[in-house]
N, C-alpha and C positions, 0 to 999 in steps of 0.2 A: 686207373683208367682216366680219370678226369684230368690229371696233370698232363698226360700225353695228348689227350684230345685238345686241351686248352693250348698246348704248345703248337699243335698243328694248325688250329684255327687262328691263333694270334699271329703266326707266321704268314698264313695265307687266308685272310678273312673271306676271300671270295671262293674258297674251296667248295662249299656246298653248291653255290651257284654254278660253278664250273662243272661239277659232277652232274647236276641237273641238266646241263646243256649237252651232256654226252662226252665230256672230257674224261678219257679213260685213266689218265695219270692222276686226276683229282680223285676219282673213285678208288684207285689203287692206294692213294695216300690215306683216304678214309679207312680203307681196309687195314693198312698198317697200324693206324692209330687205335682202331676198335677191336680188331680180331683177337688179340690176346685176352682181353677182358671177356669177350664173347665165349671163347673156348673155356675159360675158367668157370663161367656161369653154367655152361652146358655140362661140364664135368661135375660140378657141385649138384646139379639136378640129376646126376647119374644117368645121363643120356647114354644109350647103348653105343652110339658111335658119334661122339661130339664133333669130330672133324667133318664127317659127312653132313651132319645137321648144319654146322657152320657154313659149309660150302653151299648148301641149299638156301640158307638165309641170305648169303651174299648174292646168289643168283636172283632171289626175290627182290633184293635191294636194287640190283642193276636193272632189272626189268621195270621197276616202278619208281625209281628215284626222280624221273622227270615230272612225276605228279606230286612229289613230296613238297610240303610247304613248312617252313619253320627254320629255326636256328639249330645250333649244335646240340643243345639240350633236348630239343624236340627230336632230333635225329637219333640220339641215344635211346630215348623212350621208344621211338618207332622200331629201331633195331632190336631192342630186347623184347618188344612185343612180338615181333616176327619170330625171334628165337624161341620164345615161350611156346608159341603155337606150333612151330616146327618140331620142337622137342616133344610136346605132347603127341603129335602125330606119329613121330618116330617110335616112341614108347608103345603106343597102341599097335603100330604095325608089327613090332618085334613080338609083343605079347600074343597077337593073333597068329603070327607065323609059327612061333615055337610052342605056343600054349604052355609057356613056363614063365616063371618070374624073371624079371630083368635083373641082371647082375651089373655091378659097377665095373666100368673099365677105366683103368687109369693108363694114360699114355704119357710118357715123358715129353715135356715141352722145354727141353733144356737147350740152351745156347752154348755151343762150343766156345771156349775162350777162357777168360781169367777165372781163377778159383773163386773170387768174390762173386762174380756173376753166377757161377755154378751153385755156390752156396745159397745165393738169393733165390734161385729157381727151386732148389731143393727145399728150402724153407717154405716157399710158396706152395709147392706140391703137397708138403705135409699139412699146411694150413687148409688147403682145399680138401684134402682127404679128411681132415678133422671136421670141417663144415659139412662134408657129405655124409657124416654119421648122424647128423640131425634128422628129424622127420622131414619129409620132402618140402612141406610148406615153410618150415622154419629155415631150412637150408636155402631155399629160393629167396626168401625175404632178406636173409643175412647177406647173401651174395649180391643181390641187387642194391640194397640199401647201404650196407657197410663197405663191402669190397669194391663195388662199382660206383658208390657215392651218388646214387640217383635219389632225387627228392622223394619223400614219402608218397606224395600224390602220384608220381610217375610209377612207383612200385605198385601202388594200389591199382592203377589202371592196367598195368601189365598182368598182374595176378588176378584181376577181376574181383577184388575184395575192397573193403573200406580202408581208409587211412588208419583208423583206430585198430583194425585187425592187423595191419602191417606193423604198427608200433608194438603191439602185443607179441606178434610172432618174432620180431627182431629182439625184443627184450628177453623172451623165453629162450630163444636160440643162443644169444650171447651169454645168458646165465648158465645154460647147459655147457657151453664151451668153456666158461671159466671153471666150472666144476671139474670138467674133464682134464683141463690143464692142471688144476690143483692136485687132482689124483695122480696125474703123471709126475708132477714135481715131488710128491710124497713117495712115489714108488722107488726112488733111489737114484744114484748117480748115473745109471745106465740110460735113463730116460731124460731127454732134453725138452725143455719148454719150447713150444712153437712160438716164434716171435710174432 
């Protein structure tokens, strides 16, 4: 995510200011840069309807971006904080409505085109599915810190925990993932290691 965001900001450093001023194209460019990572985060959190939650997050962003202050790193932290809160609200709503446990929903986010692009998305889907097998707090910490490359302080602020707890959760999550990949590698030639 960071590379794509950096490319967008480096190409148009005034992008956030334009979006704050009501430029719809600037907001659309922010959406194109950040939405894929946002959806991956919501899927890893096992959000019942990641696309719906992401839409609500962007509605919240559009409604309040004129009051947003800070740079692109601040924007990423703000975006994922909104996503965290909306995801929690959605999970609570579904649990209340159905009075049953929430199950993970995976939807393909593949881009039609070259085989290489398809394989990259397939590998990414498998990696996200693997991360989503972690306990909720570990999956969230790994997605924010490792996959979305947010600083530990930002992850702590989003999750409402200390930086030390974030480091512990990421360490435990990555350790579990390594064990799962090692078990998969030992299972035989039919299982592939997730890149």
